[in-house]
N, C-alpha and C positions, 0 to 999 in steps of 0.2 A: 468347483471353480466359481469364482465370483468376478463381477465387473469392477475394475478400478479405473480411476481417472489418472492417466499417466502424463507427466510433464515431458513433452518432447522438444520444446524450444522456448527460449526466453530472449527478450529484446527490450531496449530502452531508448529513450530520447531525452536530451536536455537542450533547452534553448541556448543560443550562442552567447547571450549577454550574461556576463559574470558580475555580480554585485558583491564587492568585498566589504569586510568590516571597516576598512579605512574610509571607504566612500560613505558608509553609514554614519561615521563620526561627523561628517560634514552636513548631515541631514537632520540628525536628532542628537540630544545630549546623551552620549554614551562613549564607550571606548572599546578598542579592540581587546584589551585585557579583560574587561568586564564581560564581554560577549563570550570570549573563549572560556573563561573561568566558569561562567554560569551554564553554558550550553555546549561548548566544544565546537561551535560553528566558526569557520573562518571565511566561508563564502557560500553564495547560493546563486541559482540561475533565475533569470527573469524573462518571461515571454515577451517577444517583440510586439509592438503595436500591430493589431490585426491578426496576431498569432493566437488561435483559439485552442481551447482544451481539446477539441476533437482533432485538431491538427497535430498536437503533441501525441495524442493517442494513436492516430493513424501511423505516424512515424514508428512508434514503438511496436505496433501491431505488425507492420511490414518487416521489421527487424526480427521479431519473434518467429514469424512465418518462414523467413529465410533461414533462420537457425534450425528450424524444425524440418526444412525442406518439404513443406506442406503447401499444396495448392490452396490459395484463398477461397476458391469456389467450393472446396470440400468442407468449409466451416459452416455449421448450421446453428451456432449459438455464439452470441457476443454479449458478455456481461461487463459493463464498464462501471467501475467504482469511481465516483467523483462527487464533490460538494460544490464544484464550480463549473456547471454545465455551460455550453454556449448560449443556450436560451432557456427560458422557463419551460417550454416544450417546443419541439419534440426532444426526446432523449438524445444526448450526444452520441450514444452508441449507434444510432441509425445513420449518422453522418459518417462514422467509421465504416459501417456496413456498405454504404453507397460508395465511399472512397475506394474500397477494396473490390468493387464490382460484384458484390454478393447480392443476390435477389431472392434467396430462399432462407428458410429458418427464421430465427428471431433474434432481435437485438434490443437491449434495454439497459438503463442505468440503475445502479444501486447507490443509495445515499446513506452512508454511515460514517461520514467525515473521514477521520484518519484510519478507521477500521475498514474502510470501503473495499480495499483489495481482498482482505481476508473474508469479508462478507460475500464478495463477488465470487471468490474461489469456492466457498462452501455452496453457494447457489448453483454454480456450474457443475460442481461435483455431483450434486443431487440429480440434476438433469441427466448427466451421463450415466450414473449408476442405475437409474430407472429405465434407461433406454430411450428417453424422450429426445436425446441428442446424441451425436456420435463424435463430433469434433468441436471444440470450443476455443474461443479467444477470451481470456480473462485479462482485463486491463485496469490499471489504476492511473489516473491522469488528473492533474490539477493545474490551475492558474491562480494560486492563492494571492499572488501579487495584486490581483484585481479587487480583492476584498480586504486589503490591509489599510489601516489608518497610518499613513507614513509620518504622522506626528506623534504616534504612540510608541515610545521607545521600548515598552515592555513586550510588544508583539511584533512590530515590523522587522526586528532583527532576527526573528526565529524562522520565518517561512520562505519557501522558494517554489519554483515551478518545475514540472517535469512529468514524465510518463514512463511506465514500464508495463510489460505484457508477457504472458505465457500462453503457450498452446497446449491444450489438454486433449488427449485422445482416449476414448473408452476401449479398454483391452481386458481380456480375461486373465486373471491371475489365480494361482492355486489356493488362495485363502490361507496362506502360511505366513509365518513371521517374516519371511524374506520377500514378501510381496512388494512390488514397486507401486508408486502412485500415492494418491491421497489416502492416508490410512485412517484419519479421523479429523473432524473439525468440531469446534464448540464456539457458539456465538452467544453473547449476552447484551442486554441493554437495561438501563434504569433511568427513566425520564425525570426522576426527582432532582437530578443534578444538571438539568439542561442549561441553567443560568450560570454555570461555572465556565462554560466554553461554548460560545454561540456567536451568531452574526445578528446584529441589531436591525435587520431589515428583511423584507420578503414581499412577494406579490400581494398576499392577503393582509399584511400588517401595515407596512409603510409604503408599499408600491415602489421601493427602491431595493438595490442589491444589498446595501448596508455594509458595515465594517465588522471585522472580527473583534470580539471582546473575550477576555480570559481572566480568570482568577488563578494565577499561577500556582500558588501553594496547594490549593485544593485539587487542581489538576494533577500535580505531582503525586500527591498521596493516593489518589484514585488510580492513576496509571500503574503504579507499582502493585497495588492490591489487585487490580483487575487482571494484570498479567498473571499473577499467581493463580487466581481463581480459574481462568480459562485453561491455562497450561496444565494444571494439576488434573482437571477434568479429562483432558486429552490423554494424559499419562494413565489415568485409571482405566479409560476405555481400551487402550492398546496394550497395557502391561509394560510399557517402556518407562524408563526413569531418566532423570537429567544426565546420569552417567552414560546412557546409551546414545545421547545426541552427538552427532558429528558437528553440526553447525546450528547456531541460534541466529535467526534473522528477525530482529524486532522492528517495530515501527521506529523510525528515526526522529523522535521528538527532540530529545537532547541527550547529551552524553551522560548526564547524571541519572536520568531515568533509565537509560539502557543499562548502565552498570549496576544500579540498585536492583533492577528487576532480575538481572542475571544472578546477582549475589543471593537474592532471596530464594531463587529457584535452585541454587546450587550448581549453576552452569559455569564452567571454568572460563575465565576471561579470554583465553586464546581461541575459544569456540565462537566468539561473538563476531558477527559481520556488522561493521559500522561504517557508514558513509556520511554521517551527519555533518562531519567537518567540511565536506565538499558540496553537499546538496542542501543543507539546512533541513527543515521539516517540510517535506513535500506532500504531507497528508496521505491520501490514498495511494500516491505514487511511490511512497518511500520504501515499502517492502519489496516490490518488484524491481525498483532501481537498485537496491542493495543486492538482491538476488543476481541480477545481471552482471554487476561488478564482480561478485564472487565466482560466478561461472566463468566469466571472461578471463579472470586471472588464475583459474585452475584450482581454486580451493574447493568448490563444490563439484563433486564428480559422481558419476553413475554409481548407485548403490548407497550413497551417503544418506543418513537420516537427518532431515532438516526440519527444524521447528520454526514456524512462522507465528508472529504474535503482533497484535496492534490494539491500541486504545484510542478512542476518538470522542468527540463531542456528542452529547446526548444523555448520559454517557453511553457509549457502545464499546464493547471489547470482544476479542475473539482470538482463537489460536487454531493452527492447523499443523498436523504432523504429516510429512511427505517423505517417502522413500524415493530418492532421485533415480 
């Protein structure tokens, strides 16, 4: 018998404000046709004034706990993936912890930009497998609208705000091919490419939050290559192949990257979970948001083999294979 991290609940939260492509046409020189053709995005959500990343995360966490029928006070680990924390410090995860009334265990943020949720999942999985924790909340939450240059038409059309969360529970499994839970994770980063996707500010550089900057073509190329690298490593570790996958839940960067990545991996189009048209790129929140949609509409069911993948600034990238 071995310990696996079992997903027992999923939840999400989206701000109420919807920003459509038609509205963006009145803000920057672009068109609905161009945005849809290049990205597949039709609309995205924008956090209200005063609505913090931790607020979004707390809503998603509560939804996940309710879906899991788990008492918040039984949670002894919270790992929050975000690149847009409420404050330079403390971690936004401690605000979620306090909001849930939890006074034990540990809560901290993970910063891997769009790969943040996959990095947070891998981190929590290792805590649970070693016995350091028993029940974990893994969250991806972002308010990217706060770091966008709304005069830069190449970036402001891409991103949105939101949060998603899962509840993980450490359980014994037989160590067989039919095991439920997190079967494997693989994380990577390469700082040589940090200037391809970054924010031009920070406490120790400019003393300001800064704005997101991106070299789109280079990001596209690395996103597809990084996907292949991490996923193939997970397949080698587990013995599974693309043909075994029931659902592919990639980072929702844009439709072209999603489709190109799936094609390169040999994953059938009908197995792709895509929400980028409704959510835009929500960075660390995109994977759990897509997960919650697919669970809610009945596509992802118990026993399904689900492949999670993300690529983010840094560059960072990672994959996780989970038996639901």
